[in-house]
N, C-alpha and C positions, 0 to 999 in steps of 0.2 A: 475574438473570444479569448485567446490565450493571455491577453493583457490583464484579465481579472483573475487568472489562475496562476498558481505556482509562486515562486519567490518573486517579490516585487523587483522590477528593473532598477538597477543602480544600487541595490542593497549591498552592504559590506558584510560578508559572512565571516565568522570566526571559526577556524578549523578545529575540530575535536578528533584526534587521531586514534585514540584507544577505543576498545569496545566500551559502550556505555550501558550500565545496568542502572536504570532509574528506580531508586528505592525510597525516595522521599516524597510523600504525598503532597500534591498541590504545586509542584515545581513547574515553572514555565521556562521552556527553552526557546529562545527567539534569536533569529539572525545567526544561526549556527550551520556549519557544514560538517556532517558526520562522515568520517572517512573509514568507519568500521561499522559493525552491526550494532543495533540499538535494541535493548530488551527492557520492557517496562514491567516493573513488579511493585507498583504502588498506585493508589487511586488518584484521580483528577490531575494527571500529568498532561501538560499542554506542550505541543510543538507548533510554533508559529513562524512562518517565513523562514523555513529551514530547508536545507538540501541534504538528502540521504543518498550516498553513493556507495557505501560499503568499502570493504578492503580490496586491494589489488587482486588477491587470490579469492576465489569464491568457494572455499571449503565450508562444510557444515559448521554451524556456530553453537557453542555451549556457553551459557552465562556463568558457569562455575558452580551452579546450584543444581545441576542435573537437568536443567531445562535446555533442550535443543531447539533451535529455530532454523527456519529456512527463509525468513523474510529479512529485508533490509531493516524493517521495523517490526518487532515482535511483541505482542501482548498475548502470552501463552501461559497465564497463571491467573487464578481467581483474584489475586491482589491487584491485577491490572484492570481497574474499573474506571469507566468514564474517561478514557484517554481521548484527547482531542488532537487531531493532526489537521492543521489548517493552513492553507496557502503555502504548501510545500512542494518541492520538486523531488521526485523519488525515482531513481534509476541507478543501475550498476555502472561502475567505471567503464566497462566494456560490454558490448552486446553479446559476446561469445566468450568461451573459455572453458577450461576443465571444470567439471562439476556444475556448470551453469544451468543445466537442464531443470534443476529443482528450484531455482531462486525466484521468490515472489517479492512484490513491493512491500505490502503490509500483510502480516499474518496475525489473525485474532482467533485464538483457540484456548483450550484449557480453562474456560470460564471467564476469559477476559471480555471486556466490552469497549467499544471505541466508536468515534465519529470521525470520518475522513471527509473533509470538504474543501472544495476549491483547490485541489491538488493536480499536478501534472505528473502522471505515472507512466513510464515507458521502459522498453527493453527488458522486461521481466517475463517469466512464464505466465504467472497470474498477476494481474495488477493488485487485486485484493483477495486474500484467501481467508475465509471466515466460516465459523460455525462448526460445531460438533455436538456430541451428546451431552457435553458439560454445560450447555446454556450460553455459550459464546454468542455474541451478536455484534454487528457493525451497522451503523447508519452511514450511507454513502450519498453525499449531496454535491452536485455541481462539479464533478471531477472530469478531467480529460485523461482517459486511459487509452493508450495507443501504442502501435508498433510493438506488440507483444511477440514473444518468441513463436508461439503457435498462431498461425494466421486464421482469419475468418473469411469464408467464401462470400460471394455476392448473394447467394441464396439465403445464407444465414443472416446477412445484413438486412434483406427484405423482411425476413420473419421477425427480427428484433424490432424493426421500425413499425411493423403492423401491430405487434403485440404490446409494445410499450409506448408507442406514439413518439418515440425519440428517434433521432436521425444518426446513422453511422456514416462516416465518410472515410475514404481511403481504403486500404487493404484490410486493416483491422483496427479502425479507430471507432471509439464509442464515446459519445458525450452522455454521461450518466447524470444529467441535470435533474435534481429533484426526485430521484428514484431512491426509495428506501429498500435496501436489500438485506434480508435476514437469513442467516444460516446457509449461505451458498458460497461457492467459489466463483468469483466474478467472471473469469474468462470461460469457465465451463458451462455457465448457464446458457450461453449462446448455442451450445450443441444440444441442450435439452429442450429447447422450445419446439412445440409441434409446428408442422408445416401449415 
């Protein structure tokens, strides 16, 4: 299963070490490794075959325009429309550390919209954090979101399988294949499902 997800094996990635604020519409970032936070503030930006690991220290991020983020990839502005994150690996450099309790993989808020597909997301608090009163939305297709900071019990795993027809494996692994999730925080939906 993981062979079709995340960065393609054998890919040579170019390191991008500074914070990235993507402000040019239609830009495609491919075969990149982002070693700091990424903030999207333009329409139709694409990330393909990239790795997002963030900085060595996990302090809160500001893009310099008053937008604060807590995701390794942030779409937190109405200008961030139709962002595509495809076949990427998203994880922090370390699974623990000061300030780590808040770090999410992908954050879509403030009116932003995105599609996250065929990605491997792990060691974050929420794999994908999306939706608020501003109309933010995210489409989530065929991702492997696992080993989150907050664990999922066997009882919750049974509820998710029964309600979605999808299978969870391991302590907190979820294959979100073909599920469209709108206006939710992915890791928290599991606690909201009825027994």
